[in-house]
C-alpha positions in Angstrom: 105.1 95.3 137.2 103.0 92.3 137.8 104.3 88.7 137.7 102.4 88.2 134.5 104.1 91.2 132.9 107.5 89.9 134.1 106.9 86.5 132.6 105.7 87.8 129.2 108.2 90.6 128.7 111.4 89.5 130.5 113.9 88.7 127.7 115.9 86.3 130.1 114.2 83.1 131.1 116.6 81.0 133.2 116.6 77.3 133.7 116.0 77.8 137.4 112.9 79.9 136.7 111.6 77.2 134.3 112.1 74.5 136.9 110.1 76.7 139.4 107.1 76.7 137.1 107.5 73.1 135.8 108.5 74.3 132.3 111.0 71.4 131.8 109.5 69.7 128.7 112.4 71.0 126.5 115.7 72.8 127.1 116.1 76.5 126.7 119.3 78.5 126.5 119.8 81.5 128.7 121.2 83.7 126.0 119.7 87.2 125.6 117.0 87.0 123.0 116.9 89.5 120.1 113.6 91.0 118.8 113.0 90.7 115.1 110.1 91.5 112.8 108.6 89.6 110.0 107.0 92.7 108.5 107.9 93.5 104.8 110.1 96.6 104.3 107.5 98.4 102.3 104.6 99.9 104.3 100.8 100.2 103.7 98.8 103.4 104.2 97.3 102.9 107.7 95.4 105.7 109.5 97.0 106.6 112.9 95.3 104.7 115.7 95.1 106.8 118.9 97.1 105.4 121.7 94.2 106.0 124.1 91.6 104.3 121.9 88.6 103.4 124.1 88.8 100.2 126.2 85.1 100.2 127.3 86.1 99.4 130.9 88.6 96.6 130.0 92.3 96.2 130.2 92.7 96.1 126.4 91.4 97.9 123.4 89.9 96.0 120.5 91.2 98.8 118.3 94.7 98.0 119.3 94.1 94.2 119.1 93.0 94.7 115.5 96.5 95.3 114.1 98.6 93.9 117.0 100.8 91.0 115.9 103.1 89.2 118.4 106.3 88.3 116.5 107.9 86.8 119.6 111.6 86.8 120.4 114.0 85.5 117.8 117.3 83.8 118.1 119.5 81.3 116.2 120.1 77.8 117.5 122.2 75.3 115.5 121.8 77.3 112.4 118.1 77.7 112.4 115.7 80.4 113.4 113.8 79.9 116.7 110.8 82.1 117.5 109.8 82.1 121.2 106.6 83.2 122.8 105.3 83.4 126.4 101.7 82.7 127.2 100.0 82.9 130.6 96.5 81.6 131.3 94.6 83.7 133.9 91.3 85.2 134.8 90.0 88.6 133.9 86.6 90.3 134.3 85.4 91.6 130.9 82.9 94.4 130.6 80.9 93.3 127.7 78.6 96.3 127.8 77.3 98.8 130.3 75.1 96.2 132.0 77.0 92.9 131.6 80.3 91.8 133.0 81.8 88.4 132.3 84.4 86.3 134.2 86.8 85.3 131.4 89.5 82.7 131.3 92.1 84.0 128.9 95.7 84.1 127.6 97.9 87.1 128.5 95.1 89.0 130.1 92.9 89.6 127.0 90.2 88.0 124.8 91.1 86.9 122.2 94.7 86.0 123.2 97.7 87.5 121.3 98.0 87.0 117.6 101.2 84.9 117.3 103.1 85.3 114.0 106.0 83.3 112.5 107.4 82.4 109.2 107.2 79.0 107.5 110.1 76.7 108.4 111.0 78.4 111.7 110.9 76.6 115.0 108.1 77.9 117.3 108.7 77.6 121.0 105.9 78.6 123.4 106.5 78.8 127.2 103.1 78.3 128.8 102.4 79.1 132.5 99.0 78.3 134.0 97.9 80.8 136.7 94.1 80.5 136.1 93.1 78.3 139.0 91.9 75.5 136.7 93.7 73.0 134.5 94.3 74.4 131.0 96.4 73.7 127.9 97.5 75.1 124.6 96.4 73.2 121.5 97.6 74.6 118.1 96.1 73.8 114.7 98.7 72.7 112.2 101.5 70.1 112.1 103.2 69.0 115.3 104.3 65.8 117.1 101.8 64.0 119.4 103.7 65.2 122.5 103.0 68.8 121.5 99.3 68.4 120.7 98.2 70.2 123.8 95.5 67.7 125.0 97.3 67.1 128.3 95.9 69.3 131.1 98.5 71.6 132.7 97.7 72.0 136.4 97.4 75.5 138.0 100.7 76.8 139.1 102.7 74.7 136.6 103.7 75.0 132.9 104.7 73.4 129.7 106.9 74.2 126.7 105.4 73.6 123.3 107.8 73.3 120.5 107.1 72.6 116.8 107.9 73.5 113.2 106.0 76.5 111.8 104.0 74.6 109.2 102.0 74.7 107.1 101.9 78.3 106.2 98.4 79.8 106.6 96.0 81.0 109.1 95.6 78.8 112.2 94.2 79.0 115.7 95.1 77.9 119.2 92.9 77.2 122.1 92.6 75.3 125.4 91.8 71.7 124.9 90.8 70.7 128.4 87.3 69.2 128.7 84.7 70.6 128.3 86.4 72.3 125.4 83.3 74.3 124.5 83.3 76.0 127.9 87.0 76.7 127.9 86.9 78.3 124.5 83.6 80.1 125.3 85.2 81.6 128.4 87.9 83.2 126.2 90.8 80.7 125.9 91.5 81.1 122.2 93.6 83.1 119.7 95.2 83.2 116.3 98.4 81.8 114.8 99.6 83.2 111.5 102.4 81.4 109.6 103.6 83.5 106.8 104.7 81.9 103.5 108.4 81.8 102.6 107.9 84.7 100.3 105.8 87.5 101.8 102.3 88.4 100.5 101.8 91.8 98.9 101.9 94.8 101.3 98.5 95.5 102.8 96.8 97.1 105.8 96.5 93.8 107.8 93.9 93.2 110.5 92.5 90.3 112.6 88.9 89.7 113.3 88.0 86.8 115.6 84.3 86.1 116.2 83.4 84.9 119.6 80.3 84.1 121.6 79.4 84.6 125.3 77.0 82.3 127.3 76.5 84.9 130.0 74.1 82.9 132.2 75.3 79.3 131.7 72.2 78.2 130.0 74.0 76.5 127.1 73.2 79.3 124.7 75.1 82.4 123.6 73.5 85.7 124.6 76.2 88.0 123.3 78.7 87.9 120.4 81.7 90.0 119.5 84.5 90.7 117.0 87.8 90.7 119.0 86.3 90.3 122.5 83.9 93.3 123.0 80.4 93.3 121.6 79.5 96.1 119.2 82.9 97.8 119.6 83.5 98.4 115.9 80.0 99.8 115.5 80.6 102.3 118.2 84.2 102.9 117.0 84.4 102.2 113.2 87.7 101.0 111.8 89.4 103.7 109.7 91.0 102.6 106.5 92.1 104.4 103.4 90.2 104.4 100.1 91.9 102.2 97.4 94.3 100.6 100.0 94.6 96.8 99.9 93.0 95.4 103.1 93.9 91.9 104.3 91.6 90.5 106.9 92.5 87.4 108.9 89.0 86.2 109.9 88.5 83.3 112.3 85.2 81.9 113.7 85.6 80.8 117.3 81.9 81.0 118.2 81.1 77.9 120.2 77.5 76.4 120.6 76.2 78.0 117.3 77.3 75.5 114.6 77.8 78.0 111.7 78.1 81.7 111.0 78.6 83.8 107.9 80.7 86.9 107.4 79.3 89.6 105.1 80.9 92.9 103.9 78.7 95.7 102.6 79.1 97.4 99.2 82.1 95.3 98.2 83.5 91.9 97.2 86.4 90.2 98.9 88.9 87.7 97.5 89.0 84.4 99.4 92.2 82.5 100.4 90.8 79.4 102.2 92.6 78.8 105.6 95.2 81.2 104.3 96.9 78.3 102.6 96.9 79.6 99.0 98.8 82.4 97.4 96.1 83.0 94.9 92.4 83.6 95.7 90.0 80.8 94.9 87.0 83.1 94.3 85.4 86.4 95.1 82.2 87.0 97.1 80.6 89.3 99.6 79.5 86.6 102.1 81.3 83.4 103.3 80.1 80.6 105.5 82.3 79.3 108.3 81.9 76.5 110.8 83.5 76.8 114.3 87.3 77.0 114.0 87.1 77.7 110.2 89.1 80.7 109.0 90.1 82.5 105.8 92.2 85.4 104.5 90.0 88.0 102.8 91.4 90.8 100.6 89.6 93.8 99.2 89.8 97.6 98.5 87.1 100.1 98.9 86.2 102.2 95.8 84.2 104.8 97.6 84.7 106.7 100.9 82.1 106.5 103.7 81.0 104.0 106.4 80.4 100.3 105.4 79.2 97.6 107.8 80.4 94.0 108.2 78.6 91.3 110.2 77.3 87.8 110.1 74.1 87.4 108.1 72.5 85.6 111.0 70.6 88.6 112.4 70.4 87.3 115.9 74.2 87.0 116.1 74.8 90.3 114.4 72.2 92.2 116.5 73.7 90.9 119.7 77.1 92.3 119.3 78.9 90.7 116.2 78.7 93.8 114.0 81.1 96.5 113.0 81.9 99.1 110.3 84.8 100.4 108.2 85.2 104.1 107.9 86.8 104.6 104.5 88.8 107.8 104.4 89.5 109.5 101.1 93.0 108.9 99.8 93.3 112.5 98.6 
């Protein structure tokens, strides 16, 4: 087991270990942490995802990333729920396609970073360790004190504890905020934070789609694009879903350099929950426009079986990797 794996998965994090890495911003107890889930008791119909889904030469599979939610480690402190996460900044070579590899800067060895998930009103505590060779940080969108804003660079080999209330409920993002921010995000230092409302949303097949761009030759332009890290992955490996099943997409635009992008779904309409901060949709459409860092919850069901594409309606972006498809399986 690597040092990264030990840091992320070890349920005991002692004060002495925190001091070793400079994680002394806030106190942590050394009690054993219990794992808990936020998932509703009822379940959606979700096709089985093969454990050996293709990784395209990488250390992670976008098919696993799609429905992978990190609920952290839960414990009680002074009568309230605390949800703890561990994040490590590092470097990983990504295989974008058969011809192009890319030196990514990332969180927990993957692009995008883990999808963190908490419930409104909980206390979020993130232990961050920088092992990437450069100064990095963690900036979360949402409400938090100035000291937790993540604009202070954290030197390589040191760390920081970020602690804040889980508010407001909705769909948020996190990313490195060290200058130049565009480069740090473009290299892969970004991810999603979902804060669930006090009362859970209806049961659905839930997935995350983060759009990202890659400037592969440092010319200030993106040459390749992707959903969940790997260009064209969901075109080569369509996402299986069931006919008539409620689908909930958490969609986030993290494409830097290009100022705006759209998301279009073929042969359907989706209901829009802007920034995930409403419990009722504001409207229905089949295409939505998002600036960088803009995000929405989109819900829909497919009436007919078959394969249906999704992509930005900017053809250059879609044709250079930001394209995928749903494979709708008959419910009978």
